[in-house]
C-alpha positions as CSV (number, residue, x, y, z in Angstrom):
1,M,0.0,0.0,0.0
2,M,2.8,2.4,1.0
3,G,4.9,1.4,-2.0
4,T,2.0,2.1,-4.4
5,L,1.4,5.6,-2.7
6,L,5.1,6.5,-3.0
7,K,5.1,5.4,-6.7
8,Q,2.1,7.5,-7.4
9,L,3.7,10.5,-5.7
10,D,6.9,10.0,-7.7
11,L,4.8,9.9,-10.9
12,N,3.0,13.1,-9.9
13,N,6.3,14.9,-9.2
14,K,7.7,13.9,-12.6
15,Y,4.5,15.1,-14.2
16,L,4.7,18.5,-12.5
17,N,8.3,18.8,-13.5
18,Y,7.4,18.2,-17.1
19,V,4.6,20.8,-16.8
20,F,7.0,23.4,-15.5
21,I,9.6,22.6,-18.2
22,C,7.0,23.0,-20.9
23,L,5.8,26.3,-19.4
24,I,9.3,27.7,-19.0
25,L,10.1,26.7,-22.6
26,L,7.0,28.5,-23.9
27,A,7.7,31.5,-21.8
28,I,11.2,31.9,-23.2
29,I,9.9,31.5,-26.8
30,Y,7.1,34.0,-26.2
31,F,9.6,36.5,-24.7
32,F,11.8,36.4,-27.8
33,S,8.7,36.7,-30.0
34,I,7.6,40.1,-28.8
35,G,7.6,42.9,-31.3
36,K,9.4,46.2,-30.9
37,D,6.2,48.3,-30.7
38,P,2.5,47.5,-30.0
39,A,0.8,45.6,-32.8
40,L,-1.2,47.7,-35.1
41,G,-4.9,47.3,-34.1
42,D,-6.6,46.9,-30.7
43,S,-3.1,46.3,-29.1
44,L,-2.0,49.8,-30.0
45,V,-5.3,51.3,-28.8
46,F,-5.1,49.5,-25.5
47,T,-1.5,50.6,-25.0
48,V,-2.1,54.2,-25.6
49,Q,-5.4,54.4,-23.6
50,A,-4.0,52.5,-20.6
51,Y,-0.9,54.7,-20.6
52,K,-3.2,57.8,-20.3
53,G,-5.1,56.3,-17.4
54,F,-8.3,54.6,-16.4
55,E,-11.2,54.0,-18.7
56,F,-14.6,53.8,-17.0
57,E,-16.8,53.4,-20.1
58,S,-18.3,49.9,-20.1
59,N,-18.8,49.4,-23.8
60,A,-18.5,46.2,-25.8
61,T,-15.0,46.9,-27.1
62,N,-13.5,48.6,-24.0
63,H,-13.2,45.4,-21.8
64,F,-13.7,47.3,-18.5
65,L,-11.7,45.1,-16.2
66,Y,-8.8,44.4,-18.6
67,S,-8.2,48.0,-19.7
68,N,-8.3,49.3,-16.2
69,F,-6.0,46.5,-15.0
70,L,-3.5,47.6,-17.6
71,A,-3.8,51.2,-16.4
72,L,-3.4,50.1,-12.8
73,S,-0.3,48.1,-13.6
74,H,1.2,51.2,-15.3
75,K,0.4,53.3,-12.2
76,I,2.2,50.8,-9.9
77,L,5.2,50.3,-12.3
78,P,5.5,53.7,-14.1
79,F,9.3,53.2,-14.6
80,L,8.7,50.2,-17.0
81,N,8.2,50.6,-20.7
82,V,4.4,50.3,-21.1
83,H,4.6,48.2,-24.2
84,F,6.7,45.5,-22.6
85,L,4.7,45.8,-19.3
86,F,1.4,45.3,-21.0
87,V,2.7,42.5,-23.3
88,G,4.2,40.9,-20.2
89,I,0.7,40.7,-18.7
90,S,-0.4,38.9,-21.8
91,V,2.5,36.5,-21.6
92,F,2.0,35.8,-17.9
93,S,-1.8,35.4,-18.4
94,G,-1.0,32.9,-21.3
95,I,1.4,30.8,-19.2
96,L,-0.9,30.9,-16.2
97,S,-3.8,29.8,-18.5
98,L,-1.7,26.8,-19.6
99,F,-0.9,25.9,-16.0
100,Y,-4.6,25.8,-15.1
101,L,-5.4,24.1,-18.4
102,Q,-3.5,21.1,-17.2
103,K,-5.8,21.1,-14.2
104,L,-8.9,21.3,-16.4
105,L,-8.2,18.6,-18.9
106,P,-8.1,15.7,-16.4
107,L,-11.7,16.7,-15.5
108,F,-12.5,15.7,-19.1
109,E,-10.8,12.3,-18.4
110,V,-7.7,13.2,-20.3
111,T,-4.6,11.4,-19.0
112,Q,-1.4,13.2,-17.8
113,K,0.6,12.1,-20.9
114,S,-2.0,13.5,-23.3
115,T,-2.5,16.6,-21.1
116,L,1.2,17.5,-21.5
117,I,1.0,17.1,-25.2
118,C,-2.2,19.2,-25.3
119,L,-0.3,22.0,-23.4
120,L,2.3,22.1,-26.1
121,I,-0.2,21.8,-29.0
122,F,-2.1,24.8,-27.6
123,G,1.0,26.7,-26.6
124,F,2.5,26.4,-30.1
125,S,-0.8,27.0,-31.9
126,F,-0.8,30.1,-34.1
127,T,-3.7,31.9,-32.4
128,F,-2.6,31.3,-28.8
129,W,1.1,32.1,-29.5
130,R,0.2,35.3,-31.3
131,L,-2.3,36.5,-28.7
132,S,0.2,35.8,-25.9
133,I,2.8,38.2,-27.3
134,I,0.6,41.3,-28.0
135,T,-1.4,43.6,-25.8
136,E,-4.8,41.9,-26.1
137,V,-7.6,40.9,-23.8
138,Y,-7.8,37.3,-24.9
139,T,-5.2,35.4,-22.8
140,F,-6.3,37.5,-19.7
141,Y,-9.9,36.5,-20.5
142,L,-9.0,32.9,-21.2
143,L,-7.3,32.6,-17.7
144,F,-10.6,33.4,-16.0
145,V,-12.6,31.2,-18.5
146,I,-10.5,28.2,-17.5
147,L,-11.0,28.9,-13.8
148,F,-14.8,29.2,-14.5
149,L,-14.8,25.8,-16.4
150,I,-12.7,24.1,-13.7
151,N,-15.4,25.0,-11.1
152,I,-18.2,23.8,-13.5
153,F,-16.6,20.4,-14.0
154,K,-15.6,20.1,-10.3
155,F,-19.2,20.7,-9.5
156,L,-20.3,18.0,-11.9
157,K,-17.8,15.6,-10.4
158,E,-18.4,16.3,-6.6
159,K,-21.8,17.9,-6.6
160,K,-20.8,20.4,-4.0
161,P,-22.6,23.8,-4.0
162,K,-19.4,25.7,-3.1
163,Y,-18.2,25.1,-6.7
164,F,-21.5,26.6,-8.0
165,Y,-20.9,29.8,-6.0
166,Y,-17.3,30.0,-7.2
167,L,-18.3,29.6,-10.9
168,S,-21.2,32.0,-10.4
169,F,-18.8,34.7,-9.2
170,L,-16.4,34.0,-12.0
171,F,-19.3,34.1,-14.5
172,G,-20.1,37.6,-13.4
173,L,-16.4,38.6,-13.5
174,L,-16.1,37.3,-17.1
175,F,-18.7,39.9,-18.2
176,L,-16.4,42.6,-16.8
177,I,-13.6,41.4,-19.1
178,H,-15.4,40.6,-22.3
179,V,-19.0,40.7,-23.6
180,Q,-18.3,37.4,-25.4
181,T,-19.3,35.9,-22.0
182,I,-22.9,36.1,-23.2
183,L,-22.2,33.0,-25.2
184,F,-21.7,31.0,-21.9
185,I,-25.3,31.7,-20.8
186,P,-26.7,28.5,-22.3
187,L,-24.1,26.4,-20.5
188,Y,-24.8,28.2,-17.2
189,C,-28.5,27.7,-17.6
190,Y,-28.2,24.1,-18.6
191,L,-26.0,23.4,-15.5
192,I,-28.7,24.8,-13.3
193,I,-31.6,23.0,-15.0
194,R,-29.8,19.6,-15.0
195,H,-28.9,19.9,-11.3
196,Y,-31.7,22.0,-9.8
197,K,-32.6,19.2,-7.4
198,I,-29.2,19.5,-5.9
199,L,-28.9,23.3,-6.1
200,K,-32.4,24.5,-5.2
201,I,-32.0,27.7,-3.3
202,H,-28.3,27.7,-4.2
203,A,-29.3,28.4,-7.8
204,V,-31.0,31.6,-6.8
205,Y,-28.1,32.8,-4.7
206,G,-25.6,31.9,-7.5
207,I,-27.6,33.9,-10.0
208,V,-27.8,36.9,-7.6
209,I,-24.0,36.7,-7.2
210,T,-23.5,36.8,-11.0
211,V,-25.9,39.7,-11.5
212,F,-24.3,41.6,-8.6
213,V,-20.8,41.4,-10.1
214,F,-22.1,42.1,-13.6
215,S,-24.0,45.2,-12.3
216,I,-20.6,47.0,-12.0
217,L,-20.9,47.6,-15.7
218,L,-24.1,49.5,-15.0
219,I,-22.4,52.2,-12.9
220,P,-20.9,54.0,-16.0
221,V,-24.4,53.8,-17.6
222,A,-26.0,55.4,-14.5
223,L,-23.3,58.1,-14.6
224,G,-24.2,58.8,-18.3
225,R,-20.8,57.7,-19.7
226,N,-22.4,55.2,-22.1
227,S,-25.7,53.7,-23.0
228,L,-27.0,50.3,-21.8
229,I,-27.0,48.8,-25.3
230,S,-23.4,49.7,-25.8
231,I,-22.4,47.2,-23.1
232,F,-23.5,44.3,-25.4
233,T,-22.9,45.4,-29.0
234,D,-21.5,47.9,-31.5
235,G,-22.0,48.5,-35.2
236,A,-19.5,45.8,-36.3
237,Y,-21.4,43.1,-34.4
238,Q,-24.8,44.2,-35.6
239,D,-23.7,44.3,-39.3
240,S,-22.2,40.8,-39.2
241,I,-24.5,38.9,-36.8
242,F,-27.8,40.0,-38.5
243,N,-26.5,39.5,-42.1
244,F,-27.8,36.2,-43.6
245,D,-26.2,36.3,-47.0
246,M,-25.4,32.6,-47.7
247,K,-22.4,33.4,-49.8
248,I,-20.8,35.3,-47.0
249,I,-21.7,32.5,-44.5
250,F,-20.2,29.9,-46.7
251,K,-17.0,31.9,-47.2
252,S,-16.9,32.5,-43.4
253,L,-17.3,28.8,-42.7
254,I,-14.4,27.9,-45.1
255,K,-12.2,30.6,-43.4
256,N,-13.0,29.4,-39.9
257,I,-12.2,25.8,-40.9
258,G,-8.9,27.0,-42.3
259,F,-8.0,28.7,-39.1
260,L,-8.9,25.5,-37.2
261,I,-6.6,23.4,-39.4
262,Y,-3.7,25.8,-39.2
263,N,-3.9,25.9,-35.4
264,F,-4.1,22.1,-34.7
265,L,-2.6,20.7,-38.0
266,F,-2.3,16.9,-37.9
267,F,-3.5,16.6,-34.3
268,L,-7.0,17.6,-35.5
269,V,-7.5,13.9,-36.5
270,F,-7.6,12.9,-32.8
271,M,-10.6,15.2,-32.2
272,F,-12.8,12.8,-34.1
273,L,-11.4,9.9,-32.1
274,G,-12.2,11.8,-28.9
275,L,-15.9,12.0,-29.9
276,K,-16.2,8.3,-29.1
277,N,-16.0,9.2,-25.4
278,R,-19.5,10.4,-24.8
279,N,-18.9,11.5,-21.2
280,K,-19.9,15.2,-20.7
281,I,-20.4,15.5,-24.4
282,D,-23.7,17.4,-23.8
283,Y,-21.8,20.0,-21.8
284,I,-19.1,20.3,-24.5
285,I,-21.7,20.7,-27.3
286,I,-23.8,23.3,-25.4
287,A,-20.7,25.2,-24.5
288,I,-19.1,25.3,-27.9
289,A,-22.2,25.7,-30.2
290,P,-22.8,29.5,-29.5
291,F,-19.2,30.2,-30.1
292,V,-19.2,28.3,-33.4
293,F,-22.3,30.1,-34.5
294,F,-20.8,33.5,-33.5
295,C,-17.5,32.8,-35.3
296,I,-19.3,31.8,-38.5
297,K,-21.7,34.8,-38.5
298,H,-19.2,37.4,-37.3
299,N,-17.4,37.5,-40.6
300,V,-14.4,39.8,-39.9
301,S,-10.7,39.4,-40.8
302,D,-9.5,38.8,-37.2
303,V,-12.3,36.4,-36.2
304,Y,-9.7,33.8,-35.3
305,V,-9.3,35.6,-31.9
306,F,-12.8,34.4,-30.9
307,H,-11.7,30.8,-31.5
308,I,-9.5,30.6,-28.4
309,I,-12.4,29.7,-26.1
310,P,-13.9,26.8,-28.1
311,Y,-10.4,25.5,-28.7
312,I,-10.3,24.5,-25.0
313,F,-13.1,22.1,-25.6
314,L,-11.5,20.8,-28.8
315,L,-8.3,20.2,-26.9
316,A,-10.3,18.0,-24.5
317,L,-11.5,16.0,-27.4
318,I,-8.0,15.8,-28.9
319,G,-6.7,14.6,-25.5
320,R,-9.3,11.9,-25.3
321,G,-8.6,10.9,-28.9
322,M,-4.9,10.5,-28.1
323,D,-5.7,8.4,-25.1
324,S,-7.9,6.1,-27.2
325,F,-5.2,5.8,-29.9
326,P,-3.5,2.4,-29.8
327,K,0.0,3.7,-30.5
328,T,2.1,6.1,-28.4
329,I,1.8,9.8,-29.5
330,Y,5.3,11.1,-29.1
331,F,5.9,14.1,-26.9
332,F,8.1,16.0,-29.5
333,L,5.5,16.2,-32.3
334,P,4.0,19.6,-31.1
335,L,7.6,21.0,-31.4
336,L,7.2,20.7,-35.2
337,F,4.5,23.4,-35.2
338,P,7.0,26.4,-35.3
339,I,8.9,24.6,-38.1
340,I,5.7,24.0,-40.1
341,Y,4.6,27.6,-39.6
342,F,8.0,28.9,-40.7
343,M,8.1,26.7,-43.8
344,T,4.5,27.7,-44.7
345,Y,5.5,31.3,-44.4
346,K,8.6,30.8,-46.7
347,I,6.6,28.8,-49.3
348,T,3.6,31.2,-49.3
349,K,5.9,34.2,-49.7
350,S,6.9,33.0,-53.1
351,T,3.4,32.5,-54.3
352,K,0.7,34.9,-55.7
353,T,-1.0,34.8,-52.3
354,G,2.3,35.8,-50.7
355,E,2.7,38.7,-53.1
356,N,-0.8,40.0,-52.2
357,F,0.1,39.7,-48.5
358,E,3.3,41.7,-49.1
359,K,1.4,44.3,-51.0
360,E,-1.6,44.6,-48.6
361,K,0.1,43.9,-45.2
362,G,3.7,44.9,-45.9
363,F,3.6,47.6,-43.2
364,K,2.7,44.9,-40.7
365,G,5.2,42.4,-41.9
366,G,3.5,40.9,-44.9
367,T,3.4,37.2,-45.3
368,K,5.4,36.7,-42.1
369,Y,2.8,38.5,-40.1
370,M,0.0,36.5,-41.6
371,M,1.6,33.0,-41.4
372,F,4.3,33.0,-38.6
373,P,3.3,33.9,-35.0
374,P,6.5,35.7,-33.7
375,M,6.4,39.5,-34.0
376,S,10.0,40.3,-33.1
377,E,11.2,40.9,-36.7
378,N,8.1,42.7,-38.0
379,P,8.3,46.4,-38.8
380,D,7.8,48.9,-36.0
381,L,5.1,51.6,-36.0
382,S,7.4,54.2,-37.5
383,F,7.4,52.1,-40.7
384,F,3.6,52.2,-40.7
385,I,3.7,56.0,-40.3
386,K,6.1,56.3,-43.2
387,K,4.0,54.0,-45.4
388,Y,0.7,55.7,-44.4
389,K,1.1,58.5,-46.9
390,E,3.3,56.8,-49.4
391,D,0.9,53.9,-50.0
392,S,-2.4,55.8,-49.4
393,L,-3.3,53.7,-46.4
394,D,-5.6,56.4,-45.3
395,K,-8.2,55.1,-47.8
396,E,-8.8,52.2,-45.3
397,P,-11.1,53.4,-42.4
398,E,-9.4,51.0,-39.9
399,L,-5.9,52.3,-40.7
400,K,-7.1,55.9,-40.8
401,Y,-8.4,55.3,-37.2
402,M,-5.1,53.8,-36.1
403,Y,-2.9,56.6,-37.5
404,P,-3.4,59.1,-34.6
405,F,-2.7,56.3,-32.1
406,A,0.6,55.5,-33.9
407,L,1.6,59.1,-33.8
408,E,0.8,59.2,-30.0
409,W,2.8,56.1,-29.5
410,E,5.8,57.6,-31.1
411,K,5.6,60.5,-28.6
412,I,5.2,58.1,-25.7
413,K,8.1,56.0,-26.8
414,K,10.4,59.0,-26.8
């Protein structure tokens, strides 16, 4: 009995050692992947706004808790370069997300061996890698999503009300970070309905906790800083969600499948094997379906950022699939991802598609920016400012909006 216990402890220690080695490896790679300046887009806007101070508007694109957390970090550490400080928060959030991911996946009945491989698959995936090295809300948001899901599946396993209170608090907190949390409402409601006999009055208290935390977003509305509807949507969402042009939907579907394949590559095969394990499949489907619908309908160029949440559930299926596979899946295979991405970038660069990328996105890094996650060798914002007039970039509304922020950043940097 004692010998078995000691053996189990030894295996757990080895597993944790491997986890920390993986996380340290990824942290080092992310550090050397960071660009010289904030990435053109929301990253630049967040950086400039948080440098200036707190933002108390609670609109759909402001990300109330995230933007103010950045501002607070700058207030506490004013001597640090704000770009590297804010990107450091993304890197730290990403690494911490992976740490808690290895606690979540076993709740889906994924073994330790497959969990380790899943950490590397996700850590080296294009979307997660890119979002971890720019100032963006998504790794910060993902961290709290994973904590939310851990408590959901711990509740399903142990049926203890305390986990329902934890997840209800986290559910409310998620609304403060990103309006995308609306897409978790079906999962939260399904959990309550399925386990109402256990929860009873706890369900009411849990909902009150969620609403109470969410109500923080109503304070700016009461103060007249923004309207109530602006918390949930903006023009871009309305135009894409309520447009039912079948040609656009079909193109969006193909594009989203392309993103999925590029992120998981050959490991995607194991997702289908994982579907054979039906345990908790109802929760997986209910959790993932609203996100899939949203990603298909929200047909914008950077829709891949919204994939990061459903990818968690796909990883669980991939992990299950690897566990059911009769042969050993070697640990080093995810390490091929950076090589494949680099080769894809080099091959694409010499094609007509690559020429178009260089022409249209050259100020961002062209084909390399589109196909290879690291940002360290991409042009800085001074190059964008130079190209803005030379290449008539002001004809694109999004770039015209970014130009003043780029000029402000150049002043901040000095």
